[in-house]
C-alpha positions as CSV (number, residue, x, y, z in Angstrom):
1,M,236.3,119.5,26.9
2,K,236.1,116.5,29.3
3,Q,234.6,114.2,26.7
4,P,237.6,114.2,24.3
5,I,240.0,113.7,27.2
6,L,237.9,110.8,28.5
7,S,237.7,109.2,25.0
8,A,241.4,109.5,24.5
9,L,242.1,107.9,27.9
10,C,239.8,105.0,27.1
11,L,241.4,104.5,23.7
12,A,244.9,104.5,25.3
13,T,243.8,102.0,27.9
14,V,242.3,99.7,25.2
15,L,245.4,99.9,23.1
16,W,247.6,99.2,26.1
17,L,245.5,96.1,27.1
18,A,245.0,94.7,23.6
19,P,248.4,92.7,23.5
20,L,247.7,91.3,26.9
21,L,244.2,90.2,26.0
22,A,245.5,88.5,22.8
23,L,248.2,86.7,24.8
24,A,245.7,85.5,27.3
25,Q,243.9,83.6,24.6
26,D,246.9,81.3,24.0
27,A,246.8,78.1,26.1
28,G,250.0,76.7,24.7
29,V,252.3,76.1,21.8
30,V,253.1,73.2,19.5
31,K,256.6,72.0,20.2
32,L,256.6,68.9,17.9
33,S,254.6,68.2,14.7
34,K,255.2,65.1,12.6
35,G,253.1,64.0,9.6
36,S,249.8,65.5,8.6
37,N,248.1,67.5,11.4
38,L,245.3,70.1,11.4
39,L,244.1,72.8,13.8
40,E,240.4,73.7,13.7
41,R,239.8,77.2,14.8
42,D,236.7,79.3,14.3
43,G,235.4,77.0,11.5
44,A,238.8,77.1,9.6
45,R,241.3,74.3,9.2
46,L,244.9,75.3,9.5
47,A,248.1,73.2,9.1
48,I,249.9,72.7,12.4
49,T,253.6,73.6,12.5
50,V,256.1,73.9,15.3
51,G,255.3,77.2,17.0
52,S,251.6,77.1,16.2
53,K,249.6,78.6,19.1
54,I,246.8,76.5,20.7
55,R,243.9,78.5,22.0
56,V,240.7,77.8,24.0
57,N,238.1,76.1,21.7
58,D,240.8,74.9,19.3
59,R,240.7,71.3,18.1
60,V,243.9,69.5,17.2
61,L,243.4,66.7,14.6
62,T,246.2,64.3,13.8
63,G,246.3,62.3,10.6
64,S,247.1,58.6,10.2
65,D,250.8,59.5,10.0
66,G,250.6,62.4,12.4
67,S,251.6,63.2,16.0
68,V,251.7,66.5,17.9
69,G,253.5,67.6,21.1
70,I,252.0,70.6,22.9
71,M,253.4,72.6,25.9
72,L,250.7,74.5,27.8
73,Q,251.5,77.7,29.6
74,D,251.5,75.9,33.0
75,S,254.1,73.4,31.7
76,T,251.5,70.6,31.1
77,M,252.7,68.5,28.2
78,L,250.3,66.9,25.8
79,S,251.3,64.4,23.1
80,A,248.6,63.3,20.6
81,G,249.2,60.2,18.6
82,P,247.9,59.2,15.1
83,N,244.2,59.6,14.2
84,S,243.5,61.7,17.4
85,S,241.2,64.6,18.1
86,L,242.0,66.8,21.1
87,Q,239.7,69.7,22.0
88,M,240.9,72.5,24.4
89,N,237.6,73.4,26.1
90,K,238.9,75.7,28.9
91,F,242.3,77.0,29.9
92,A,243.3,79.7,32.4
93,F,246.5,80.1,34.3
94,D,247.8,82.5,36.9
95,T,251.6,82.7,36.7
96,T,251.9,84.0,40.2
97,T,249.7,81.5,42.2
98,H,249.8,78.7,39.6
99,A,246.0,78.3,40.0
100,G,243.9,77.9,37.0
101,T,241.6,75.7,35.0
102,L,242.3,73.0,32.4
103,D,239.5,71.1,30.6
104,A,240.2,69.1,27.5
105,S,238.4,66.4,25.5
106,V,239.9,63.5,23.6
107,K,237.2,62.6,21.1
108,R,239.3,59.8,19.5
109,G,242.8,58.4,19.5
110,T,245.4,58.7,22.2
111,V,246.9,61.5,24.2
112,A,249.7,61.2,26.7
113,V,249.7,63.8,29.5
114,I,252.3,65.0,31.9
115,S,250.5,67.4,34.2
116,G,251.9,70.8,35.1
117,K,251.5,73.6,37.6
118,I,247.7,73.8,37.5
119,A,247.3,70.2,38.6
120,K,249.8,70.7,41.4
121,A,248.1,74.0,42.7
122,T,244.4,73.3,42.0
123,P,244.1,69.7,41.0
124,Q,240.3,69.9,41.3
125,N,240.3,72.2,38.3
126,V,241.9,69.8,35.8
127,S,239.8,67.3,33.8
128,F,240.1,65.4,30.6
129,S,237.1,63.6,29.1
130,T,236.4,61.1,26.4
131,P,233.1,60.1,24.8
132,S,232.7,57.5,27.7
133,M,234.3,59.0,30.8
134,T,235.8,62.1,32.6
135,L,239.1,61.9,34.3
136,G,240.0,64.2,37.2
137,V,243.8,64.8,37.4
138,R,245.7,64.9,40.6
139,G,249.2,65.7,39.5
140,T,250.5,62.7,37.5
141,T,251.4,61.2,34.2
142,F,248.9,59.2,32.2
143,I,247.7,58.1,28.8
144,I,244.1,58.5,27.5
145,D,242.9,56.1,24.8
146,A,239.5,57.2,23.5
147,G,239.5,54.5,20.7
148,Q,238.9,55.2,17.0
149,G,235.2,56.1,17.2
150,S,233.7,58.8,15.1
151,E,233.0,62.3,16.4
């Protein structure tokens, strides 16, 4: 008698938490997309459109005529120029304390960054890297130029 009740309670908990877990995967959303841009996710390539969700482990690829503007959950703004590759390695954000983690890689091209709430609350947890360096962010605006090297 206790087993069916426990099973039902566990199922109800999972169903209640599922939307929250799915939402937690989203690091941000595309606010601007011009030209040809692709999103690599789980081995698939998807066209990027305004409203596309960006998740941890996603890679944004802009074409020679492309550019993408992304707003992360903590209000960090990322703008990738033509022929760029931006990988979202880690992202976590607490909406109450504004603490979190942001780790992204720019493999090629340029990305402009206006840091958000994570950089203000826990600046030691924000980093951007290129093939030749890692940049720790301390709450500022900057541009990363990784060059046009291959990945």
